N, C-alpha and C positions, 0 to 999 in steps of 0.2 A: 939505715935509720928510718923508722916510720914517723909520720908527721905529727907527733905529739910529744909533750914533755910531761912526764908523770908527776913531777913535783908541782907543776902549775895546775894539774888536774886534781890532785889529791891532798895537797898540803894547804892549810894546817889540819883539815878534818881528819886525815889519817892518823896523825900523831895523837890528836885528842881521843879518837876512837880506840887507839891502841892502849892509851892510859885507862880508859874505862874498861876495856877487856881484861887488863891485868888486875885491876882493883875490884871489879864486879863481873867475874866471868860467868855470866848467866845467859849469854846469847848462844847462837848456833855455833857448833864446832865442826870442823871438817878435818879429820886426821888430827894434826897438831896445830891447826890454824883457827883463829877466831874470825867470825864474820864482822866486818866493819861497815862497809857501805854497799848499798844496792846500786849498781851502775845501770843495769837494764833489767826491768822486771821480767818474770817468766810469763807464760811457758816457753820452753825452748822450741822455736820453729823458725821458718824462713824470715818472718818479720822481725823476730828477735835478732837473728843473725845480721840483718841489715842495720838494725838499731845499734848493735855492738860496734860495727865498723864506723857508723856515723859518730858515735860517742868519741872514738879515737881519731876522728878527722879523716877517715878513709872512705872514699866514695863506694857505695854498695853496688855500683854498676858492674863491678868485677864478678858478681855472683851470677850474672846471666851467662847463658851458654852451657855447653855440655860439661865443662870442668869447673862450674861454679862452686860446687861443694868442696872439691879438693883445694881450690884456691882459698876458700874461707878458712879451712883448717890450717893451711900454711900461714895465713895472716894471723890467726889466733895464736899460733905457736910463736910468731914474731912478737906479737903484743905481750904475751906472757914473759918472754925473755927480757924485753925492753923495760916493762914495768918493774920486774925484779931487780934488774941492774941499776936502773935510774933511782929507784927508791932506796936501794942499799947504799948507793953513793951519796944520796941526799940526807939520809937519816941514820945510816949504820945499822938499820933494822931490816928484817925480811918481810916484804909485802908481796902478795901474789894475787892474780885474778883467776877466778874459776867459777863454775856453776854451783849453786846451792843444791843439796840433795833434798831439801825440804820443799822448795817452791820453784826450782829450776831458774831462779834469777841469776844473772851474771853479776858477780860481786867482787869487791876488794876484800882480801883476807890478810890477817896479820899472824905471823908466827912468833910466839912468845919464847924467847931463848933464855929461859930461867934455868940455871944449872941444876936446881932442885928437881926439875922435871926430867932430867937425864939420869936421875939416880937409879931408875929401874934397870939400867945397863951395868950397874956396879955390883959386883958380887957381894961386897961387904954390906951394902944396903939391903940386898935381897935376903941374905942370911939373917940380918937383924930384924927384918919386918915380916918374916915368914914363920908360922907356927910349926914347930917340929913335932908333928903328930904321928909319925911313922918311925919305928925303931930300926936300927941296922941300916940307915940310909942317910945321905947328906947331899946337899946341893953343890954342884961343881960346874965350872966352865967346861966346854967341850962336848956338850950334848948336841944332838943333830939340829937343834933350834937355838943354839947359843948357850943356854943353861940346861942342865939335866939333873935327874936324881940318880945317884949312884950307890951301890951297895958298899957299906963301910966295913962289912965282915962277910964271911961265907954264909949264904942263906940256904937252908935246906928246902926241899920241895914241900908244898902244902903248908908252908909256914905263914902265920898271920903277922904282918908288920904293924897293924894297928887298924883303927876304925875311923870312919867319916860320919860325923853327925851333921845336924843343921836343922833348918826350918823348912817344912813342906810348903811350897808356893807354886801357884799356877804359872806356867811359862809366860802367858800374856801379861800377867801382873809384873813378873820379873822384867820383861822388856820395857814396860812403861816406867818402872822405877829406874832402870838402867838409863833411859833417856832423860828422865826428869832430874835425877840426882847426880848422874855421872858427868854432866856438862861442867859443873863447878870444879871438878877434879883435874880438868885439863888433860895433859898427857898421862897423868897418873890414874885416870878413870878406869883403864883396863887392868891396873894393878890392884888398886884398893877396892874396886867394886866386887860384888859378891861372887865367890867361887861356887860352882854347883855341879851336881850330878843329876842325870835324868833317871827318875825312878819309874816313869811311865811316859807315854807319848805327850802328856799334857802337864805332868807334875815334875817339879824339881826339888832336890834337897839342897838348899842354898846355905852358904856360910858367909857372913859379912867380913871376911878376912882371908888372907892368903895362907895356905898350908903347904906342907911338902907335896901333897897330891898335885898341886898346880904344876910342878916341875917334872912330872912323869910324862915323858914324850910318847907319841903314838907310834905303834907298829902293828902290822898285820901278823907278826910272829911274836906275840908278847911273852914276857916271862912273869907277868903279874895278871891277876884277874880280880874283879870285884864280886863279892857275894852279898846279896841283899838279905839281911837278917829279918825274920818274921817277928819283929818286936815293935813296941810302941814306947817312945818315939822311934821312927824309922832310923836304921843304922846300916851302913855298908862297911864290910871288912875287906882289907886289901891282903890278898894271899899270893904267894909264889906258886908258879905252875911247874917249876922244875928247880934243880939245884942252880944257884947263881953264885959264881965266884966273887970274891971281894974285888972291888973297883970296876965291876961291870955296870953298865947303865941299865936302869930299870924301865920297862915299857908296859903300856896297856894298849889294847885295841879299843880306841874310843868308839868305834862303830858297834861294839857289843852292847852299848847302852841303848835304851829305847828313846833315841833322840827325837826332839819335836819335829813335826812335819815341816819340810822346807828348810831345815837347819843347814843341810849341806849346800843349799843354793846361795847362802850368804857369802859375801866377800871375806868375812872374818874367819871362815872355816878353811881357808887355803892351806893352813898348817896340817890338815889331815892328808898329807902326802905319804907316799910309800917310803919306808926306810930303804936307803941304797942297798943294792944286792949284796955287797960284801958284808954289810952289817947283818943282813938276814942270814947269810951263810955262816957267819961266825956264831950267831945266836943258836942256829940249828945244830952246830957242832957241839955246843955246850949242853944240849938236851940229854 
């Protein structure tokens, strides 16, 4: 046990901050957590590391020597566990300590366990709040990323399932809007915020709602493709690339779009992984 008591350090400010975060969620968000208290300001450096240990009553002398860095991360791991366990015992709520991605301050964060915010994992919720803009398809569980879009009938090659419209918007503007407006949506910000397609390296075709398109998973061996139509306003059509039997999952190669520069370097693009080999072989056998 490390020499601090989380309840003595953080209560009642933590519960007051959690109430404000629930009722006025306009502060910084980290994953599914709200920032409550700045414990040690940034930037993240050796001086901050010493201040973090001092905040929790730990002498920073342990940072000297050849293994100071390793010792610091061991202590931070222990601090994180102890804060979480003690605050859960004291309040019944989840609090954590971590660094801010905005200013590198070391902060106390609160996880809002509102059951409505878990709704995106529920198939009934997803079907109810998704626009059915593609024919011959439906959302089901069992896709390679949890949910997927599946053929509800045999689909012939070169068949158009439907079109994707939206508003043309510059990628930088989209990113600013995502940051400014998305925070108030909490865990639902990635669900209800604008769906988009890249139509050039800088321009997106954005829709302020979820459609069936969102549930088409990525594959380097796709059975669908997007065709940009030379019309005004801009429109994309979704076409099959081969015969697709009923109940087969539908795929697009996301990398075929003219994605913005640096897009693949973001943490949020981890989903662009390869489809497992047996899925690829099965799809190839259907061609």
